[in-house]
C-alpha positions, 0 to 999 in steps of 0.5 A, spaced: 240 348 097 240 341 094 233 339 092 231 332 094 228 327 090 221 323 092 223 317 095 221 311 091 215 307 093 217 300 095 214 293 094 211 290 100 214 283 098 221 286 101 219 284 108 219 277 105 226 277 102 228 280 109 225 275 113 228 269 109 235 273 108 235 274 116 233 267 118 239 264 114 244 269 117 241 267 124 242 260 122 249 260 119 251 263 126 247 258 130 250 253 126 257 256 127 257 257 134 254 250 136 261 248 135 263 253 141 257 252 145 258 244 145 266 244 146 266 240 152 263 234 148 266 235 141 273 236 143 274 229 146 269 226 141 273 228 135 280 227 139 282 234 137 287 239 141 285 247 142 288 249 136 284 244 132 278 246 135 279 254 134 280 252 127 273 248 126 270 254 129 273 259 124 272 254 118 266 257 116 269 264 115 275 261 112 272 259 106 269 266 105 275 269 104 276 265 098 269 265 095 267 273 097 269 276 091 267 270 086 260 270 089 259 278 088 262 278 081 258 272 079 251 275 082 252 281 078 252 277 072 247 272 073 243 274 079 244 273 087 238 268 087 242 263 082 249 264 086 246 263 093 242 257 091 248 253 089 251 255 095 245 253 099 245 246 096 252 245 098 251 248 105 246 243 107 250 237 105 255 240 109 251 241 115 248 234 115 255 231 114 257 233 121 253 227 123 258 222 120 264 227 121 268 223 127 275 226 126 278 233 125 279 232 118 272 230 116 269 235 121 273 241 118 271 239 111 264 239 113 264 246 116 268 248 110 262 246 105 257 249 110 260 255 110 259 256 102 252 259 103 254 264 108 260 267 104 255 267 098 250 270 102 254 275 105 257 278 099 251 279 096 246 282 101 248 289 099 246 288 092 239 284 095 237 290 100 239 295 095 234 292 090 229 291 095 229 297 100 233 303 096 233 308 101 232 304 107 238 299 105 241 301 112 235 299 116 235 292 112 242 292 113 241 293 121 236 288 121 241 283 118 247 284 122 242 284 128 240 277 126 247 274 127 247 276 134 240 273 135 243 266 132 249 267 137 245 268 143 240 262 141 246 257 140 249 259 146 243 258 150 239 252 147 245 248 144 247 245 151 240 243 152 239 238 147 240 230 149 246 229 145 251 233 140 248 229 134 241 231 136 243 238 136 246 237 129 240 234 126 235 240 129 240 246 126 241 242 119 233 241 118 232 248 120 237 250 114 234 245 109 227 248 111 230 255 109 234 253 103 227 251 100 224 257 102 229 261 099 228 257 092 221 258 092 220 265 095 227 269 093 226 274 087 232 278 085 228 284 084 221 287 085 216 284 079 216 289 074 222 293 076 229 293 072 236 296 072 237 302 069 238 302 061 245 304 063 246 299 068 245 293 064 247 295 057 253 291 057 251 285 062 251 280 056 258 282 054 262 284 060 265 278 064 265 277 071 272 279 072 270 286 068 265 287 074 270 286 079 275 291 076 269 296 076 268 295 083 276 295 085 277 301 081 273 305 086 277 308 092 271 309 096 269 302 096 276 300 098 276 305 104 269 302 106 272 295 106 278 297 110 274 301 115 269 295 116 275 290 116 279 294 122 272 295 126 271 287 125 278 285 127 277 289 133 271 286 135 273 279 133 279 280 138 275 283 143 269 278 143 275 272 143 279 275 149 273 276 154 272 269 157 279 268 159 280 275 161 275 275 165 277 268 168 284 272 170 280 277 174 277 271 178 270 269 174 268 262 173 268 260 165 260 260 166 260 267 169 265 269 163 261 266 158 254 269 161 257 276 161 260 275 154 253 273 151 250 279 155 254 284 151 252 281 145 245 284 146 248 291 146 251 289 139 244 286 137 240 293 139 246 297 136 245 293 129 237 294 129 236 301 132 243 304 130 241 306 122 234 308 124 237 313 129 243 316 125 238 316 119 234 321 123 240 326 124 241 332 119 248 329 118 250 322 119 258 323 120 259 327 126 254 322 130 258 316 127 264 318 129 262 320 136 259 313 137 265 310 134 270 313 139 265 312 145 265 304 143 273 304 143 274 308 149 269 303 153 273 297 150 280 300 152 277 301 159 274 294 160 280 292 165 279 297 169 271 297 170 269 293 177 266 286 176 259 286 176 253 291 174 258 296 172 262 291 167 255 289 164 253 296 163 260 298 160 260 292 155 252 293 153 254 300 151 260 298 148 257 293 144 251 298 142 255 304 140 260 299 136 255 296 132 251 302 130 255 304 124 257 297 121 250 297 117 251 304 115 258 302 112 256 296 109 250 299 105 254 305 103 258 303 096 251 302 093 250 310 093 257 311 090 256 313 082 261 308 080 258 302 084 250 303 084 246 296 083 250 294 077 256 293 081 254 292 088 255 284 088 262 285 086 263 291 091 260 287 097 265 281 095 271 286 095 268 288 102 267 281 105 274 279 103 278 284 106 274 285 112 275 277 113 282 278 112 283 283 117 278 280 122 284 274 122 290 278 122 288 284 127 287 279 133 293 275 131 297 282 131 294 284 138 296 278 141 303 278 139 304 285 141 300 284 148 301 277 150 297 275 156 297 282 158 290 283 158 290 290 160 294 292 154 290 288 150 284 291 151 287 298 150 290 296 144 283 293 141 280 300 143 285 304 140 284 300 133 276 301 133 277 308 134 281 308 128 275 307 124 273 314 125 278 316 121 275 312 115 268 315 117 271 322 116 274 321 109 268 318 106 261 322 104 256 323 109 252 317 109 245 321 110 247 325 104 248 319 100 242 316 101 237 322 100 240 325 094 243 320 090 
């Protein structure tokens, strides 16, 4: 039987770090989904088409495709605080810039600027939480994932209640500014008195950023995690985006469809928040992770056949719950790999971010090309795609073994 090492004592300041990071993630999703929540006012205001509108919604994610890898490698060399701080300054300018954006081009530019800190922060959450939460990284990652769902829900509920689009923009921009100041004053790269192991830092001053990335890219297990997360994200993005029109095709109004979609997000929130802790208590994580993934895929695949009303709501909430339980565990796993560890965690996070975002763009497009407007077939394919991630989970090391024994 393998001996388990005593768990290291964690700094209480880690909760300050987690609070700031989670609030920044909540705010990023709040601002991004304001575009969707205020669509009725924004589209005529900017004189844009539906395609242009969709481009604006995805703009903050688009910039992350190009920045995730540089963000991770630079943070490995200079520290996450410095890199994300630069991004926050740029993003605050972009957020306030929405107030003076009166056409598609200027709004796209401002949203691309706003998305900079999202890309830099998301690429480095593994590094930040790995430093501060050690064996509890899974739990911190789960709270981080849940904060995104909270931001989406709050944006859909509150944004339409502002007296004008400008006042909605102003509120969220000021919120981001306040959190940026909190980051600058209270964020620390690692606990006071703590240092990376000597073997992890002996070449810090001689290795280039590209060498950091190459070290992460040589890890086959990191690539498997990246592809698995990407496939899961792609299936989830496709499902989330198709729900309102699919429900409309079944006779629900736009308000009813969006309300049900928002309710479904509660399941994802709970899955992200409680999933890592629940799975962490199991002797082996892998069987439970495979089970909940398969259940989530089956619930998505049968969505078209479930009666409207309470049965559909229950199915969507359970699907979101099961589908979100494994994401934080997968995202946190690379820091336990011997070839990654804390030193290359930023580069690994950047690699995962880039691959997962590319998949989240491509998979919905491919599914729509195959299924067209056949929503029944669309849901079935989405469910099958999500279930495919169980294969990757089976290939990777058991998440609980890695956390307890590395």
